[in-house]
N, CA, C, O and the ligand as a Tripos MOL2 file, in Angstrom:
@<TRIPOS>MOLECULE
protein
  241   239    61     0     0
PROTEIN
NO_CHARGES

@<TRIPOS>ATOM
      1 N         -15.7140   -4.9920   13.9680 N.3       1 MET1
      2 CA        -15.2000   -3.6400   13.9040 C.3       1 MET1
      3 C         -13.7020   -3.8900   13.2460 C.2       1 MET1
      4 O         -13.0210   -4.7540   13.7990 O.2       1 MET1
      5 N         -13.1820   -3.2520   12.1930 N.am      2 PRO2
      6 CA        -12.0480   -3.5460   11.8330 C.3       2 PRO2
      7 C         -10.7320   -3.0800   12.7300 C.2       2 PRO2
      8 O         -10.6860   -1.9650   13.2480 O.2       2 PRO2
      9 N          -9.7040   -4.0230   12.8510 N.am      3 SER3
     10 CA         -8.5840   -3.7320   13.5180 C.3       3 SER3
     11 C          -7.7670   -2.5800   12.8840 C.2       3 SER3
     12 O          -7.8640   -2.2740   11.6960 O.2       3 SER3
     13 N          -6.9460   -1.9600   13.7820 N.am      4 LYS4
     14 CA         -6.3510   -1.0210   13.5300 C.3       4 LYS4
     15 C          -5.1100   -1.4220   12.5800 C.2       4 LYS4
     16 O          -4.3270   -2.2830   12.9820 O.2       4 LYS4
     17 N          -4.9230   -0.8070   11.3240 N.am      5 PRO5
     18 CA         -3.8630   -1.3990   10.4780 C.3       5 PRO5
     19 C          -2.3220   -1.2650   11.0600 C.2       5 PRO5
     20 O          -2.0080   -0.2100   11.6100 O.2       5 PRO5
     21 N          -1.5270   -2.1540   10.9580 N.am      6 LYS6
     22 CA         -0.2750   -1.8350   11.1610 C.3       6 LYS6
     23 C           0.4060   -0.7560   10.7290 C.2       6 LYS6
     24 O           0.1390   -0.4850    9.5580 O.2       6 LYS6
     25 N           1.2400    0.0070   11.2780 N.am      7 ASN7
     26 CA          1.9130    1.3310   10.6000 C.3       7 ASN7
     27 C           2.8920    0.8780    9.7280 C.2       7 ASN7
     28 O           3.9400    0.3760   10.1360 O.2       7 ASN7
     29 N           2.5880    1.0400    8.4130 N.am      8 ARG8
     30 CA          3.7150    0.6370    7.3290 C.3       8 ARG8
     31 C           4.5650    1.8460    6.8400 C.2       8 ARG8
     32 O           5.4900    1.7740    6.0310 O.2       8 ARG8
     33 N           4.1410    2.8850    7.4130 N.am      9 THR9
     34 CA          4.7930    4.4210    6.7920 C.3       9 THR9
     35 C           6.3530    3.9190    6.7610 C.2       9 THR9
     36 O           6.9210    3.2320    7.6100 O.2       9 THR9
     37 N           6.8880    4.4580    5.5350 N.am     10 GLY10
     38 CA          8.3240    4.2320    5.4020 C.3      10 GLY10
     39 C           8.7930    3.0830    5.0730 C.2      10 GLY10
     40 O           9.9830    2.9190    4.8070 O.2      10 GLY10
     41 N           7.7670    1.9880    5.0480 N.am     11 GLU11
     42 CA          8.2610    0.6480    4.5350 C.3      11 GLU11
     43 C           8.3420    0.5710    3.0280 C.2      11 GLU11
     44 O           7.4930    1.1510    2.3520 O.2      11 GLU11
     45 N           9.2220   -0.0460    2.5250 N.am     12 ILE12
     46 CA          9.3250   -0.2490    0.9600 C.3      12 ILE12
     47 C           9.0030   -1.5730    0.4050 C.2      12 ILE12
     48 O           9.5360   -2.5610    0.9110 O.2      12 ILE12
     49 N           8.2590   -1.6880   -0.4970 N.am     13 TYR13
     50 CA          7.8330   -2.9670   -1.0400 C.3      13 TYR13
     51 C           8.1020   -2.9370   -2.6340 C.2      13 TYR13
     52 O           7.4050   -2.3810   -3.4820 O.2      13 TYR13
     53 N           9.1230   -3.5740   -2.7980 N.am     14 GLY14
     54 CA          9.6070   -3.4940   -4.3590 C.3      14 GLY14
     55 C           9.8020   -1.9860   -4.7650 C.2      14 GLY14
     56 O          10.5790   -1.2560   -4.1490 O.2      14 GLY14
     57 N           9.0900   -1.5840   -5.7830 N.am     15 LYS15
     58 CA          9.3120   -0.0610   -6.1950 C.3      15 LYS15
     59 C           8.5020    0.9010   -5.3530 C.2      15 LYS15
     60 O           8.5280    2.1100   -5.5830 O.2      15 LYS15
     61 N           7.7770    0.3640   -4.3710 N.am     16 LEU16
     62 CA          6.7630    1.2940   -3.7010 C.3      16 LEU16
     63 C           7.3200    1.6080   -2.3620 C.2      16 LEU16
     64 O           7.8750    0.7280   -1.7030 O.2      16 LEU16
     65 N           7.1940    2.8450   -1.9270 N.am     17 THR17
     66 CA          7.6810    3.4320   -0.6410 C.3      17 THR17
     67 C           6.1250    4.0060   -0.0430 C.2      17 THR17
     68 O           5.3710    4.7710   -0.6430 O.2      17 THR17
     69 N           5.9360    3.4670    1.1420 N.am     18 VAL18
     70 CA          4.5180    3.5700    1.8360 C.3      18 VAL18
     71 C           4.7220    5.0530    2.6050 C.2      18 VAL18
     72 O           5.5650    5.2790    3.4730 O.2      18 VAL18
     73 N           3.8040    5.9420    2.1060 N.am     19 LEU19
     74 CA          3.8940    7.3500    2.5030 C.3      19 LEU19
     75 C           2.9190    7.5260    3.6180 C.2      19 LEU19
     76 O           3.3340    8.0270    4.6630 O.2      19 LEU19
     77 N           1.5360    7.1340    3.5020 N.am     20 SER20
     78 CA          0.6100    7.2900    4.5980 C.3      20 SER20
     79 C          -0.4070    6.4020    4.3510 C.2      20 SER20
     80 O          -0.4650    5.7700    3.2960 O.2      20 SER20
     81 N          -1.3690    6.2810    5.4030 N.am     21 LEU21
     82 CA         -2.6700    5.5660    5.4950 C.3      21 LEU21
     83 C          -3.5260    6.1620    4.5870 C.2      21 LEU21
     84 O          -3.4460    7.3820    4.4500 O.2      21 LEU21
     85 N          -4.4150    5.4650    3.8720 N.am     22 SER22
     86 CA         -5.4590    5.9430    2.8350 C.3      22 SER22
     87 C          -6.6640    5.8500    3.8610 C.2      22 SER22
     88 O          -6.5960    5.1360    4.8620 O.2      22 SER22
     89 N          -7.6780    6.5540    3.5710 N.am     23 ASP23
     90 CA         -9.0520    6.3490    3.9840 C.3      23 ASP23
     91 C          -9.8580    5.2860    3.6210 C.2      23 ASP23
     92 O         -10.7940    4.8410    4.2850 O.2      23 ASP23
     93 N          -9.3770    4.7990    2.2980 N.am     24 ARG24
     94 CA        -10.0670    3.9070    1.5820 C.3      24 ARG24
     95 C          -9.9320    2.3120    2.1560 C.2      24 ARG24
     96 O          -8.8490    1.8100    2.4580 O.2      24 ARG24
     97 N         -10.9150    1.7850    2.2250 N.am     25 ARG25
     98 CA        -10.9270    0.3370    2.8890 C.3      25 ARG25
     99 C         -11.5090   -0.6370    1.8250 C.2      25 ARG25
    100 O         -12.3640   -0.2310    1.0380 O.2      25 ARG25
    101 N         -11.0330   -1.9820    1.7910 N.am     26 SER26
    102 CA        -11.5630   -3.0160    0.8780 C.3      26 SER26
    103 C         -12.9220   -3.2980    1.5900 C.2      26 SER26
    104 O         -13.2640   -2.8020    2.6630 O.2      26 SER26
    105 N         -13.6840   -4.2170    0.7910 N.am     27 SER27
    106 CA        -15.0420   -4.6710    1.0210 C.3      27 SER27
    107 C         -14.7620   -5.4900    2.3500 C.2      27 SER27
    108 O         -15.6730   -5.5150    3.1780 O.2      27 SER27
    109 N         -13.6480   -6.1260    2.6100 N.am     28 SER28
    110 CA        -13.3960   -6.8910    3.7350 C.3      28 SER28
    111 C         -12.8210   -6.1840    4.9080 C.2      28 SER28
    112 O         -12.5340   -6.7600    5.9580 O.2      28 SER28
    113 N         -12.6530   -4.8380    4.6770 N.am     29 GLY29
    114 CA        -12.0440   -3.9460    5.8110 C.3      29 GLY29
    115 C         -10.6830   -3.8580    5.8240 C.2      29 GLY29
    116 O         -10.0990   -3.2980    6.7510 O.2      29 GLY29
    117 N         -10.0560   -4.3950    4.8090 N.am     30 ASN30
    118 CA         -8.4180   -4.2140    4.8090 C.3      30 ASN30
    119 C          -8.1690   -2.6810    4.4400 C.2      30 ASN30
    120 O          -8.8580   -2.0900    3.6080 O.2      30 ASN30
    121 N          -7.1990   -2.1450    5.0860 N.am     31 ALA31
    122 CA         -6.7330   -0.7970    4.8300 C.3      31 ALA31
    123 C          -5.9720   -0.7030    3.4750 C.2      31 ALA31
    124 O          -5.5220   -1.7160    2.9400 O.2      31 ALA31
    125 N          -5.8320    0.6040    2.9060 N.am     32 TYR32
    126 CA         -5.0870    0.9080    1.9190 C.3      32 TYR32
    127 C          -4.1310    1.9320    2.2530 C.2      32 TYR32
    128 O          -4.4020    2.7970    3.0860 O.2      32 TYR32
    129 N          -2.9850    1.8810    1.6250 N.am     33 TRP33
    130 CA         -1.8120    2.8010    1.8980 C.3      33 TRP33
    131 C          -1.5410    3.7730    0.6500 C.2      33 TRP33
    132 O          -1.6390    3.3560   -0.5040 O.2      33 TRP33
    133 N          -1.2680    4.8170    0.8930 N.am     34 TRP34
    134 CA         -0.7990    5.9780   -0.2380 C.3      34 TRP34
    135 C           0.7120    5.3260   -0.2190 C.2      34 TRP34
    136 O           1.3870    5.1770    0.7990 O.2      34 TRP34
    137 N           1.0930    4.9760   -1.5300 N.am     35 CYS35
    138 CA          2.4790    4.7430   -1.6170 C.3      35 CYS35
    139 C           3.0570    5.4230   -2.9660 C.2      35 CYS35
    140 O           2.3340    5.6550   -3.9340 O.2      35 CYS35
    141 N           4.3830    5.7030   -2.9270 N.am     36 GLU36
    142 CA          4.8750    6.3410   -4.1470 C.3      36 GLU36
    143 C           5.7900    5.5290   -4.9340 C.2      36 GLU36
    144 O           6.7500    5.0710   -4.3150 O.2      36 GLU36
    145 N           5.6820    5.2290   -6.2910 N.am     37 CYS37
    146 CA          6.3290    4.4700   -6.9090 C.3      37 CYS37
    147 C           7.7000    5.0290   -7.1650 C.2      37 CYS37
    148 O           7.9090    6.2130   -6.8990 O.2      37 CYS37
    149 N           8.6600    4.2620   -7.6670 N.am     38 GLU38
    150 CA          9.9170    5.0040   -7.9930 C.3      38 GLU38
    151 C           9.8430    5.6920   -9.2230 C.2      38 GLU38
    152 O          10.8020    6.3580   -9.6130 O.2      38 GLU38
    153 N           8.6810    5.5880   -9.9440 N.am     39 CYS39
    154 CA          8.5570    6.5650  -11.0980 C.3      39 CYS39
    155 C           8.0690    7.9480  -10.6310 C.2      39 CYS39
    156 O           8.2490    8.9770  -11.2830 O.2      39 CYS39
    157 N           7.4930    7.8890   -9.5520 N.am     40 GLY40
    158 CA          6.9150    9.1460   -9.0550 C.3      40 GLY40
    159 C           5.5600    9.2110   -8.9890 C.2      40 GLY40
    160 O           4.9960   10.1910   -8.5020 O.2      40 GLY40
    161 N           4.8870    8.1270   -9.4940 N.am     41 ASN41
    162 CA          3.6280    8.1200   -9.3190 C.3      41 ASN41
    163 C           3.0240    7.7190   -7.8960 C.2      41 ASN41
    164 O           3.6620    7.0000   -7.1260 O.2      41 ASN41
    165 N           1.8330    8.1940   -7.6080 N.am     42 MET42
    166 CA          1.3260    7.8340   -6.2780 C.3      42 MET42
    167 C           0.3390    6.7470   -6.6330 C.2      42 MET42
    168 O          -0.2010    6.7020   -7.7380 O.2      42 MET42
    169 N           0.0940    5.7880   -5.5770 N.am     43 ARG43
    170 CA         -0.7410    4.7300   -5.7640 C.3      43 ARG43
    171 C          -1.4060    4.2440   -4.5340 C.2      43 ARG43
    172 O          -0.6810    4.0690   -3.5550 O.2      43 ARG43
    173 N          -2.7560    3.9830   -4.4260 N.am     44 GLU44
    174 CA         -3.2070    3.2240   -3.2940 C.3      44 GLU44
    175 C          -3.1200    1.7700   -3.3990 C.2      44 GLU44
    176 O          -3.5150    1.1340   -4.3760 O.2      44 GLU44
    177 N          -2.5530    1.2360   -2.2850 N.am     45 VAL45
    178 CA         -2.1410   -0.1310   -2.3530 C.3      45 VAL45
    179 C          -2.8730   -0.8090   -1.1110 C.2      45 VAL45
    180 O          -2.7670   -0.2610   -0.0140 O.2      45 VAL45
    181 N          -3.5900   -1.9480   -1.2410 N.am     46 ALA46
    182 CA         -4.0930   -2.7110   -0.1730 C.3      46 ALA46
    183 C          -3.0890   -3.1800    0.8400 C.2      46 ALA46
    184 O          -1.9770   -3.4710    0.4000 O.2      46 ALA46
    185 N          -3.2670   -3.2760    1.8900 N.am     47 SER47
    186 CA         -2.3340   -3.8490    2.9360 C.3      47 SER47
    187 C          -2.0870   -5.3920    2.2940 C.2      47 SER47
    188 O          -0.9640   -5.8890    2.2230 O.2      47 SER47
    189 N          -3.2070   -6.0090    1.8770 N.am     48 ASP48
    190 CA         -2.8670   -7.4630    1.5050 C.3      48 ASP48
    191 C          -1.7270   -7.3870    0.3900 C.2      48 ASP48
    192 O          -0.9250   -8.3200    0.4180 O.2      48 ASP48
    193 N          -1.5670   -6.5400   -0.4540 N.am     49 SER49
    194 CA         -0.6150   -6.3960   -1.5110 C.3      49 SER49
    195 C           0.7890   -6.1710   -0.8710 C.2      49 SER49
    196 O           1.8240   -6.6810   -1.3010 O.2      49 SER49
    197 N           0.6930   -5.2960    0.2720 N.am     50 LEU50
    198 CA          1.9520   -4.9450    0.8850 C.3      50 LEU50
    199 C           2.3680   -5.8750    1.7610 C.2      50 LEU50
    200 O           3.4100   -5.6350    2.3700 O.2      50 LEU50
    201 N           1.7760   -6.9200    1.9760 N.am     51 SER51
    202 CA          1.9900   -7.9970    3.0270 C.3      51 SER51
    203 C           3.3670   -9.1060    2.1850 C.2      51 SER51
    204 O           4.2630   -9.7610    2.7170 O.2      51 SER51
    205 N           3.0610   -8.9510    0.9280 N.am     52 THR52
    206 CA          4.0900   -9.5350   -0.0050 C.3      52 THR52
    207 C           4.8520   -8.6260   -0.9500 C.2      52 THR52
    208 O           4.4030   -7.5580   -1.3670 O.2      52 THR52
    209 N           5.9370   -9.0860   -1.2310 N.am     53 LYS53
    210 CA          6.5760   -8.1610   -1.9800 C.3      53 LYS53
    211 C           6.2230   -8.0260   -3.3980 C.2      53 LYS53
    212 O           6.2080   -9.0190   -4.1260 O.2      53 LYS53
    213 N           5.8880   -6.6420   -3.9080 N.am     54 ILE54
    214 CA          5.5810   -6.4660   -5.1670 C.3      54 ILE54
    215 C           6.4570   -6.5070   -6.2730 C.2      54 ILE54
    216 O           7.4500   -5.7800   -6.3170 O.2      54 ILE54
    217 N           6.1420   -7.3630   -7.2370 N.am     55 ARG55
    218 CA          7.1760   -7.6490   -8.2670 C.3      55 ARG55
    219 C           6.7080   -7.3780   -9.5540 C.2      55 ARG55
    220 O           7.3860   -7.5690  -10.5630 O.2      55 ARG55
    221 N           5.4450   -6.8920   -9.5480 N.am     56 LYS56
    222 CA          4.6850   -6.6530  -10.9530 C.3      56 LYS56
    223 C           5.4190   -5.7300  -11.6270 C.2      56 LYS56
    224 O           5.9120   -4.7140  -11.1380 O.2      56 LYS56
    225 N           5.4950   -6.1430  -12.9080 N.am     57 LYS57
    226 CA          6.1770   -5.0990  -14.0040 C.3      57 LYS57
    227 C           5.1840   -4.0730  -14.6310 C.2      57 LYS57
    228 O           5.5100   -2.9360  -14.9740 O.2      57 LYS57
    229 N           3.7460   -4.6860  -14.7580 N.am     58 LYS58
    230 CA          2.9760   -3.8880  -15.3670 C.3      58 LYS58
    231 C           2.0980   -2.9150  -14.3060 C.2      58 LYS58
    232 O           0.8720   -2.9080  -14.1960 O.2      58 LYS58
    233 N           2.8670   -2.2640  -13.7090 N.am     59 HIS59
    234 CA          1.9920   -1.5710  -12.6190 C.3      59 HIS59
    235 C           1.7420   -0.0860  -13.1260 C.2      59 HIS59
    236 O           1.2850    0.6850  -12.2820 O.2      59 HIS59
    237 N           1.9870    0.4140  -14.4140 N.am     60 HIS60
    238 CA          1.6210    1.8210  -14.9720 C.3      60 HIS60
    239 C           0.3010    1.6640  -15.6390 C.2      60 HIS60
    240 O          -0.2380    2.6310  -16.1770 O.2      60 HIS60
    241 ZN          5.6430    3.2830  -11.4370 Zn       61 ZN61
@<TRIPOS>BOND
     1     1     2 1
     2     2     3 1
     3     3     4 2
     4     3     5 am
     5     5     6 1
     6     6     7 1
     7     7     8 2
     8     7     9 am
     9     9    10 1
    10    10    11 1
    11    11    12 2
    12    11    13 am
    13    13    14 1
    14    14    15 1
    15    15    16 2
    16    15    17 am
    17    17    18 1
    18    18    19 1
    19    19    20 2
    20    19    21 am
    21    21    22 1
    22    22    23 1
    23    23    24 2
    24    23    25 am
    25    25    26 1
    26    26    27 1
    27    27    28 2
    28    27    29 am
    29    29    30 1
    30    30    31 1
    31    31    32 2
    32    31    33 am
    33    33    34 1
    34    34    35 1
    35    35    36 2
    36    35    37 am
    37    37    38 1
    38    38    39 1
    39    39    40 2
    40    39    41 am
    41    41    42 1
    42    42    43 1
    43    43    44 2
    44    43    45 am
    45    45    46 1
    46    46    47 1
    47    47    48 2
    48    47    49 am
    49    49    50 1
    50    50    51 1
    51    51    52 2
    52    51    53 am
    53    53    54 1
    54    54    55 1
    55    55    56 2
    56    55    57 am
    57    57    58 1
    58    58    59 1
    59    59    60 2
    60    59    61 am
    61    61    62 1
    62    62    63 1
    63    63    64 2
    64    63    65 am
    65    65    66 1
    66    66    67 1
    67    67    68 2
    68    67    69 am
    69    69    70 1
    70    70    71 1
    71    71    72 2
    72    71    73 am
    73    73    74 1
    74    74    75 1
    75    75    76 2
    76    75    77 am
    77    77    78 1
    78    78    79 1
    79    79    80 2
    80    79    81 am
    81    81    82 1
    82    82    83 1
    83    83    84 2
    84    83    85 am
    85    85    86 1
    86    86    87 1
    87    87    88 2
    88    87    89 am
    89    89    90 1
    90    90    91 1
    91    91    92 2
    92    91    93 am
    93    93    94 1
    94    94    95 1
    95    95    96 2
    96    95    97 am
    97    97    98 1
    98    98    99 1
    99    99   100 2
   100    99   101 am
   101   101   102 1
   102   102   103 1
   103   103   104 2
   104   103   105 am
   105   105   106 1
   106   106   107 1
   107   107   108 2
   108   107   109 am
   109   109   110 1
   110   110   111 1
   111   111   112 2
   112   111   113 am
   113   113   114 1
   114   114   115 1
   115   115   116 2
   116   115   117 am
   117   117   118 1
   118   118   119 1
   119   119   120 2
   120   119   121 am
   121   121   122 1
   122   122   123 1
   123   123   124 2
   124   123   125 am
   125   125   126 1
   126   126   127 1
   127   127   128 2
   128   127   129 am
   129   129   130 1
   130   130   131 1
   131   131   132 2
   132   131   133 am
   133   133   134 1
   134   134   135 1
   135   135   136 2
   136   135   137 am
   137   137   138 1
   138   138   139 1
   139   139   140 2
   140   139   141 am
   141   141   142 1
   142   142   143 1
   143   143   144 2
   144   143   145 am
   145   145   146 1
   146   146   147 1
   147   147   148 2
   148   147   149 am
   149   149   150 1
   150   150   151 1
   151   151   152 2
   152   151   153 am
   153   153   154 1
   154   154   155 1
   155   155   156 2
   156   155   157 am
   157   157   158 1
   158   158   159 1
   159   159   160 2
   160   159   161 am
   161   161   162 1
   162   162   163 1
   163   163   164 2
   164   163   165 am
   165   165   166 1
   166   166   167 1
   167   167   168 2
   168   167   169 am
   169   169   170 1
   170   170   171 1
   171   171   172 2
   172   171   173 am
   173   173   174 1
   174   174   175 1
   175   175   176 2
   176   175   177 am
   177   177   178 1
   178   178   179 1
   179   179   180 2
   180   179   181 am
   181   181   182 1
   182   182   183 1
   183   183   184 2
   184   183   185 am
   185   185   186 1
   186   186   187 1
   187   187   188 2
   188   187   189 am
   189   189   190 1
   190   190   191 1
   191   191   192 2
   192   191   193 am
   193   193   194 1
   194   194   195 1
   195   195   196 2
   196   195   197 am
   197   197   198 1
   198   198   199 1
   199   199   200 2
   200   199   201 am
   201   201   202 1
   202   202   203 1
   203   203   204 2
   204   203   205 am
   205   205   206 1
   206   206   207 1
   207   207   208 2
   208   207   209 am
   209   209   210 1
   210   210   211 1
   211   211   212 2
   212   211   213 am
   213   213   214 1
   214   214   215 1
   215   215   216 2
   216   215   217 am
   217   217   218 1
   218   218   219 1
   219   219   220 2
   220   219   221 am
   221   221   222 1
   222   222   223 1
   223   223   224 2
   224   223   225 am
   225   225   226 1
   226   226   227 1
   227   227   228 2
   228   227   229 am
   229   229   230 1
   230   230   231 1
   231   231   232 2
   232   231   233 am
   233   233   234 1
   234   234   235 1
   235   235   236 2
   236   235   237 am
   237   237   238 1
   238   238   239 1
   239   239   240 2
@<TRIPOS>SUBSTRUCTURE
     1 MET1         2 RESIDUE 1 A MET
     2 PRO2         6 RESIDUE 1 A PRO
     3 SER3        10 RESIDUE 1 A SER
     4 LYS4        14 RESIDUE 1 A LYS
     5 PRO5        18 RESIDUE 1 A PRO
     6 LYS6        22 RESIDUE 1 A LYS
     7 ASN7        26 RESIDUE 1 A ASN
     8 ARG8        30 RESIDUE 1 A ARG
     9 THR9        34 RESIDUE 1 A THR
    10 GLY10       38 RESIDUE 1 A GLY
    11 GLU11       42 RESIDUE 1 A GLU
    12 ILE12       46 RESIDUE 1 A ILE
    13 TYR13       50 RESIDUE 1 A TYR
    14 GLY14       54 RESIDUE 1 A GLY
    15 LYS15       58 RESIDUE 1 A LYS
    16 LEU16       62 RESIDUE 1 A LEU
    17 THR17       66 RESIDUE 1 A THR
    18 VAL18       70 RESIDUE 1 A VAL
    19 LEU19       74 RESIDUE 1 A LEU
    20 SER20       78 RESIDUE 1 A SER
    21 LEU21       82 RESIDUE 1 A LEU
    22 SER22       86 RESIDUE 1 A SER
    23 ASP23       90 RESIDUE 1 A ASP
    24 ARG24       94 RESIDUE 1 A ARG
    25 ARG25       98 RESIDUE 1 A ARG
    26 SER26      102 RESIDUE 1 A SER
    27 SER27      106 RESIDUE 1 A SER
    28 SER28      110 RESIDUE 1 A SER
    29 GLY29      114 RESIDUE 1 A GLY
    30 ASN30      118 RESIDUE 1 A ASN
    31 ALA31      122 RESIDUE 1 A ALA
    32 TYR32      126 RESIDUE 1 A TYR
    33 TRP33      130 RESIDUE 1 A TRP
    34 TRP34      134 RESIDUE 1 A TRP
    35 CYS35      138 RESIDUE 1 A CYS
    36 GLU36      142 RESIDUE 1 A GLU
    37 CYS37      146 RESIDUE 1 A CYS
    38 GLU38      150 RESIDUE 1 A GLU
    39 CYS39      154 RESIDUE 1 A CYS
    40 GLY40      158 RESIDUE 1 A GLY
    41 ASN41      162 RESIDUE 1 A ASN
    42 MET42      166 RESIDUE 1 A MET
    43 ARG43      170 RESIDUE 1 A ARG
    44 GLU44      174 RESIDUE 1 A GLU
    45 VAL45      178 RESIDUE 1 A VAL
    46 ALA46      182 RESIDUE 1 A ALA
    47 SER47      186 RESIDUE 1 A SER
    48 ASP48      190 RESIDUE 1 A ASP
    49 SER49      194 RESIDUE 1 A SER
    50 LEU50      198 RESIDUE 1 A LEU
    51 SER51      202 RESIDUE 1 A SER
    52 THR52      206 RESIDUE 1 A THR
    53 LYS53      210 RESIDUE 1 A LYS
    54 ILE54      214 RESIDUE 1 A ILE
    55 ARG55      218 RESIDUE 1 A ARG
    56 LYS56      222 RESIDUE 1 A LYS
    57 LYS57      226 RESIDUE 1 A LYS
    58 LYS58      230 RESIDUE 1 A LYS
    59 HIS59      234 RESIDUE 1 A HIS
    60 HIS60      238 RESIDUE 1 A HIS
    61 ZN61       241 GROUP 0 **** ****
């Protein structure tokens, strides 16, 4: 049974601000979060990716 993800709402990782928990889960059970990019786009981002600072330039 997957553990409840840590609440990341409001946290900022690079250009991404975490808005809410997604219903999506990875095959390994990791949670996804809805994040808003500084350019205004919404993205679903895995918890794994949020555990480290996102510095990718090619996110569009
Ligand atoms: Zn963007």
